[in-house]
FIKOLZA-1660 file (N, C-alpha, C; in steps of 0.1 Angstrom, whole numbers, plus 5000, padded with zeros to 4 digits):
% residues 82
   i   px   py   pz ch aa at
   1 1696 0808 2564  A  M  N
   1 1684 0807 2572  A  M CA
   1 1674 0817 2566  A  M  C
   2 1661 0813 2567  A  S  N
   2 1651 0821 2561  A  S CA
   2 1649 0834 2569  A  S  C
   3 1646 0845 2563  A  L  N
   3 1643 0857 2569  A  L CA
   3 1630 0856 2576  A  L  C
   4 1621 0848 2572  A  D  N
   4 1608 0845 2578  A  D CA
   4 1608 0831 2583  A  D  C
   5 1610 0829 2596  A  P  N
   5 1611 0815 2601  A  P CA
   5 1598 0807 2599  A  P  C
   6 1587 0814 2597  A  K  N
   6 1574 0806 2595  A  K CA
   6 1572 0802 2581  A  K  C
   7 1581 0807 2572  A  S  N
   7 1579 0804 2557  A  S CA
   7 1593 0801 2552  A  S  C
   8 1599 0790 2556  A  T  N
   8 1613 0786 2552  A  T CA
   8 1614 0782 2538  A  T  C
   9 1603 0780 2531  A  Y  N
   9 1604 0776 2517  A  Y CA
   9 1609 0788 2508  A  Y  C
  10 1609 0800 2513  A  Y  N
  10 1614 0811 2505  A  Y CA
  10 1629 0811 2503  A  Y  C
  11 1636 0803 2511  A  D  N
  11 1651 0802 2509  A  D CA
  11 1655 0789 2503  A  D  C
  12 1646 0782 2497  A  A  N
  12 1650 0769 2490  A  A CA
  12 1660 0772 2479  A  A  C
  13 1670 0764 2478  A  G  N
  13 1680 0767 2469  A  G CA
  13 1692 0776 2474  A  G  C
  14 1691 0780 2486  A  G  N
  14 1702 0787 2493  A  G CA
  14 1701 0802 2492  A  G  C
  15 1691 0808 2485  A  I  N
  15 1689 0822 2485  A  I CA
  15 1675 0826 2487  A  I  C
  16 1673 0837 2495  A  E  N
  16 1660 0842 2498  A  E CA
  16 1654 0848 2485  A  E  C
  17 1641 0845 2483  A  T  N
  17 1634 0850 2472  A  T CA
  17 1634 0865 2472  A  T  C
  18 1632 0871 2484  A  I  N
  18 1632 0886 2485  A  I CA
  18 1645 0892 2481  A  I  C
  19 1656 0885 2483  A  E  N
  19 1669 0890 2479  A  E CA
  19 1671 0890 2463  A  E  C
  20 1665 0880 2457  A  V  N
  20 1665 0879 2442  A  V CA
  20 1656 0891 2437  A  V  C
  21 1645 0893 2443  A  I  N
  21 1636 0904 2439  A  I CA
  21 1643 0917 2440  A  I  C
  22 1649 0919 2452  A  K  N
  22 1657 0932 2454  A  K CA
  22 1668 0934 2444  A  K  C
  23 1675 0924 2441  A  A  N
  23 1686 0925 2431  A  A CA
  23 1681 0928 2417  A  A  C
  24 1669 0924 2414  A  K  N
  24 1664 0926 2400  A  K CA
  24 1656 0939 2398  A  K  C
  25 1652 0946 2409  A  L  N
  25 1645 0958 2408  A  L CA
  25 1653 0970 2411  A  L  C
  26 1649 0982 2406  A  T  N
  26 1656 0994 2411  A  T CA
  26 1652 0997 2425  A  T  C
  27 1659 1005 2432  A  P  N
  27 1655 1008 2446  A  P CA
  27 1640 1013 2447  A  P  C
  28 1637 1022 2438  A  E  N
  28 1623 1027 2438  A  E CA
  28 1613 1016 2435  A  E  C
  29 1615 1007 2426  A  Q  N
  29 1607 0995 2424  A  Q CA
  29 1606 0986 2436  A  Q  C
  30 1617 0984 2442  A  Y  N
  30 1617 0975 2454  A  Y CA
  30 1609 0982 2466  A  Y  C
  31 1610 0995 2468  A  R  N
  31 1602 1001 2478  A  R CA
  31 1587 1000 2475  A  R  C
  32 1584 1001 2462  A  G  N
  32 1570 1000 2457  A  G CA
  32 1565 0985 2460  A  G  C
  33 1574 0976 2457  A  F  N
  33 1570 0962 2460  A  F CA
  33 1567 0960 2475  A  F  C
  34 1576 0965 2484  A  C  N
  34 1574 0964 2498  A  C CA
  34 1561 0971 2502  A  C  C
  35 1559 0983 2497  A  H  N
  35 1547 0990 2500  A  H CA
  35 1534 0983 2496  A  H  C
  36 1534 0978 2484  A  G  N
  36 1523 0970 2479  A  G CA
  36 1520 0958 2487  A  G  C
  37 1530 0950 2490  A  N  N
  37 1528 0938 2498  A  N CA
  37 1523 0941 2512  A  N  C
  38 1528 0952 2518  A  A  N
  38 1523 0956 2531  A  A CA
  38 1508 0959 2530  A  A  C
  39 1504 0967 2520  A  L  N
  39 1490 0970 2518  A  L CA
  39 1481 0958 2516  A  L  C
  40 1486 0949 2508  A  K  N
  40 1479 0937 2505  A  K CA
  40 1476 0929 2518  A  K  C
  41 1486 0927 2526  A  Y  N
  41 1483 0919 2538  A  Y CA
  41 1475 0927 2548  A  Y  C
  42 1476 0940 2549  A  L  N
  42 1467 0947 2558  A  L CA
  42 1452 0947 2553  A  L  C
  43 1450 0948 2540  A  M  N
  43 1437 0948 2535  A  M CA
  43 1430 0935 2536  A  M  C
  44 1437 0924 2534  A  R  N
  44 1431 0911 2535  A  R CA
  44 1429 0906 2549  A  R  C
  45 1437 0911 2559  A  A  N
  45 1436 0907 2573  A  A CA
  45 1422 0910 2578  A  A  C
  46 1415 0920 2574  A  Q  N
  46 1402 0924 2579  A  Q CA
  46 1391 0914 2575  A  Q  C
  47 1395 0905 2566  A  H  N
  47 1385 0895 2561  A  H CA
  47 1387 0881 2566  A  H  C
  48 1396 0880 2576  A  K  N
  48 1400 0867 2581  A  K CA
  48 1396 0866 2596  A  K  C
  49 1392 0853 2600  A  E  N
  49 1389 0851 2614  A  E CA
  49 1400 0853 2623  A  E  C
  50 1412 0849 2619  A  D  N
  50 1424 0852 2627  A  D CA
  50 1434 0860 2618  A  D  C
  51 1435 0873 2619  A  P  N
  51 1443 0881 2610  A  P CA
  51 1457 0882 2614  A  P  C
  52 1462 0876 2625  A  M  N
  52 1475 0879 2630  A  M CA
  52 1486 0875 2620  A  M  C
  53 1485 0864 2613  A  R  N
  53 1496 0861 2604  A  R CA
  53 1497 0872 2593  A  R  C
  54 1486 0877 2588  A  D  N
  54 1487 0888 2578  A  D CA
  54 1492 0900 2584  A  D  C
  55 1489 0903 2596  A  F  N
  55 1496 0915 2603  A  F CA
  55 1511 0913 2604  A  F  C
  56 1515 0901 2607  A  E  N
  56 1529 0898 2608  A  E CA
  56 1536 0900 2595  A  E  C
  57 1530 0895 2584  A  K  N
  57 1535 0897 2571  A  K CA
  57 1536 0912 2567  A  K  C
  58 1525 0919 2570  A  A  N
  58 1525 0934 2567  A  A CA
  58 1537 0940 2574  A  A  C
  59 1538 0937 2587  A  H  N
  59 1549 0942 2595  A  H CA
  59 1563 0939 2589  A  H  C
  60 1565 0927 2584  A  Y  N
  60 1577 0923 2578  A  Y CA
  60 1580 0932 2566  A  Y  C
  61 1570 0934 2557  A  Y  N
  61 1573 0943 2545  A  Y CA
  61 1574 0958 2549  A  Y  C
  62 1567 0962 2559  A  I  N
  62 1569 0976 2564  A  I CA
  62 1584 0978 2569  A  I  C
  63 1589 0968 2576  A  K  N
  63 1603 0969 2581  A  K CA
  63 1612 0969 2570  A  K  C
  64 1610 0961 2559  A  L  N
  64 1619 0961 2548  A  L CA
  64 1618 0975 2541  A  L  C
  65 1606 0980 2540  A  W  N
  65 1604 0993 2533  A  W CA
  65 1611 1004 2541  A  W  C
  66 1610 1004 2555  A  M  N
  66 1616 1014 2563  A  M CA
  66 1631 1013 2562  A  M  C
  67 1637 1001 2561  A  G  N
  67 1651 0999 2559  A  G CA
  67 1656 1005 2546  A  G  C
  68 1648 1005 2536  A  E  N
  68 1651 1011 2523  A  E CA
  68 1651 1026 2523  A  E  C
  69 1643 1032 2532  A  L  N
  69 1642 1046 2533  A  L CA
  69 1653 1052 2541  A  L  C
  70 1660 1044 2549  A  C  N
  70 1671 1049 2556  A  C CA
  70 1684 1050 2548  A  C  C
  71 1693 1058 2552  A  D  N
  71 1706 1059 2545  A  D CA
  71 1713 1045 2545  A  D  C
  72 1712 1038 2556  A  D  N
  72 1718 1025 2557  A  D CA
  72 1711 1017 2568  A  D  C
  73 1713 1004 2569  A  N  N
  73 1706 0996 2579  A  N CA
  73 1711 0999 2593  A  N  C
  74 1724 1003 2594  A  E  N
  74 1729 1006 2608  A  E CA
  74 1721 1018 2613  A  E  C
  75 1719 1028 2605  A  A  N
  75 1711 1040 2610  A  A CA
  75 1697 1036 2614  A  A  C
  76 1691 1026 2606  A  Y  N
  76 1678 1021 2610  A  Y CA
  76 1678 1014 2623  A  Y  C
  77 1688 1006 2625  A  A  N
  77 1689 0998 2638  A  A CA
  77 1691 1007 2650  A  A  C
  78 1698 1018 2648  A  I  N
  78 1700 1028 2659  A  I CA
  78 1687 1035 2662  A  I  C
  79 1680 1039 2652  A  R  N
  79 1667 1046 2655  A  R CA
  79 1657 1037 2661  A  R  C
  80 1657 1024 2656  A  R  N
  80 1647 1015 2661  A  R CA
  80 1649 1012 2676  A  R  C
  81 1661 1012 2681  A  T  N
  81 1663 1009 2695  A  T CA
  81 1661 1021 2705  A  T  C
  82 1659 1033 2699  A  K  N
  82 1657 1044 2708  A  K CA
  82 1642 1045 2713  A  K  C
% end
């Protein structure tokens, strides 16, 4: 199942594109990828009549980036619920 239910084409072939990218990059490169994508979507949202989808995409990449900054995803999930 796609990590982004609004863009299911990213898991065509049975694997998420983001998982391939993560597997091919170093952790530092992957964090930079997430950071750059979040910035891209935030910057372009201000030029759209309805920026909500770009805000959703930026939020998605920020969550991925935050998950990478934590020691593990379980620690992130615990902090997120507090």
